[in-house]
C-alpha positions as CSV (number, residue, x, y, z in Angstrom):
1,M,-25.6,-51.7,25.9
2,G,-23.1,-51.8,28.6
3,V,-22.5,-48.0,28.3
4,N,-23.2,-45.7,31.2
5,P,-25.6,-42.8,30.5
6,R,-23.9,-39.5,29.8
7,K,-25.1,-35.9,29.6
8,F,-23.3,-33.7,27.1
9,G,-22.8,-30.0,27.3
10,L,-24.8,-27.8,25.0
11,D,-23.3,-25.5,22.5
12,R,-23.8,-21.8,23.4
13,D,-23.6,-18.9,21.0
14,V,-21.9,-16.6,23.5
15,R,-19.1,-19.0,24.5
16,W,-16.9,-20.3,21.7
17,N,-15.2,-22.9,24.0
18,A,-18.6,-24.6,24.5
19,T,-18.3,-26.0,21.0
20,Y,-14.8,-27.3,21.7
21,L,-15.9,-28.9,25.0
22,M,-19.0,-30.4,23.5
23,L,-17.1,-32.0,20.7
24,K,-14.3,-33.1,23.0
25,H,-16.7,-35.0,25.2
26,L,-18.8,-36.3,22.3
27,M,-16.0,-37.9,20.2
28,P,-15.3,-40.9,22.5
29,H,-19.0,-41.7,22.2
30,R,-19.2,-41.4,18.4
31,E,-20.5,-44.9,17.7
32,T,-23.2,-44.7,20.4
33,F,-24.3,-41.3,19.2
34,S,-24.4,-42.4,15.6
35,V,-26.6,-45.4,16.4
36,W,-28.9,-43.2,18.5
37,V,-29.3,-40.7,15.6
38,T,-29.8,-43.4,13.0
39,T,-32.4,-45.1,15.2
40,N,-34.4,-42.0,16.2
41,Y,-34.1,-40.1,12.9
42,P,-34.2,-42.7,10.0
43,L,-34.2,-41.4,6.5
44,K,-36.4,-43.0,3.8
45,D,-33.6,-44.2,1.6
46,G,-31.8,-46.1,4.4
47,E,-29.0,-43.5,4.7
48,S,-28.0,-42.0,8.0
49,L,-28.6,-38.4,8.9
50,L,-25.1,-38.4,10.5
51,T,-22.4,-39.6,8.1
52,N,-18.7,-40.4,8.5
53,K,-18.0,-37.1,6.6
54,H,-19.8,-35.2,9.4
55,W,-17.6,-36.9,12.0
56,D,-14.5,-36.1,10.0
57,I,-15.4,-32.4,9.9
58,A,-16.3,-32.5,13.6
59,K,-12.9,-34.0,14.3
60,K,-11.2,-31.3,12.2
61,I,-13.1,-28.5,14.0
62,L,-12.1,-30.1,17.4
63,A,-8.4,-30.1,16.4
64,F,-8.7,-26.5,15.1
65,L,-10.3,-25.2,18.3
66,E,-7.9,-27.1,20.6
67,Q,-5.1,-24.6,20.2
68,F,-7.4,-21.7,21.1
69,H,-8.7,-23.6,24.2
70,D,-5.2,-24.5,25.4
71,S,-3.9,-20.9,24.9
72,T,-7.0,-19.5,26.7
73,V,-6.5,-21.8,29.7
74,V,-2.8,-21.0,30.0
75,L,-3.2,-17.2,29.5
76,S,-6.1,-17.1,32.0
77,G,-3.9,-18.4,34.8
78,V,-4.1,-16.6,38.1
79,Y,-1.3,-18.1,40.2
80,Y,1.6,-17.8,37.7
81,P,3.0,-15.0,35.5
82,T,1.3,-15.0,32.1
83,S,3.2,-12.1,30.6
84,L,6.1,-14.3,29.7
85,L,3.8,-16.8,27.9
86,I,1.9,-14.3,25.8
87,L,4.4,-14.0,22.9
88,H,4.8,-17.8,22.8
89,H,1.0,-18.3,22.5
90,V,0.5,-15.5,20.0
91,L,3.1,-17.1,17.7
92,E,1.5,-20.5,18.2
93,I,-1.9,-19.1,17.2
94,A,-0.4,-17.3,14.2
95,S,1.2,-20.5,13.0
96,H,-2.0,-22.5,13.7
97,L,-4.1,-20.1,11.6
98,S,-1.5,-20.3,8.7
99,R,-1.6,-24.1,8.9
100,Y,-5.4,-24.1,8.4
101,Q,-5.9,-21.2,6.0
102,F,-6.0,-23.5,2.9
103,D,-8.1,-26.2,4.4
104,N,-11.1,-26.8,2.2
105,D,-13.5,-27.2,5.1
106,L,-12.3,-24.4,7.3
107,R,-10.8,-21.7,5.1
108,F,-14.0,-19.6,5.0
109,V,-13.7,-19.4,8.8
110,V,-10.0,-19.2,9.2
111,N,-9.2,-16.5,6.7
112,P,-11.4,-13.8,8.3
113,M,-10.0,-14.9,11.7
114,K,-6.4,-14.5,10.4
115,D,-7.2,-11.1,8.9
116,K,-8.6,-9.9,12.3
117,F,-5.7,-11.5,14.2
118,L,-3.1,-9.7,12.0
119,A,-5.0,-6.4,12.4
120,Y,-4.5,-6.5,16.1
């Protein structure tokens, strides 16, 4: 009540940044979305289909993808020289992958990413 209707972007398999943008726009509406899911998809034992653990993982994924989104936006610039920025962002991404490589929720995704990153 008192909240304007909002359409959220859909996740797309071919565009990784769609996941980032979807989560970014969804997070401010966390409570409203949780109430909607609980109301429309009730479980028999009174538990919610969408728990705080799910939101914590979504927040972690959002934070992880943010570095890649920001670097992509900067390095896709048209009206300023990006060649000077490449090394800076490559080092930021390397540091970012190292920071998340031991995270219990993300390590199975991050370690193959880091291996491929180091190969190039």
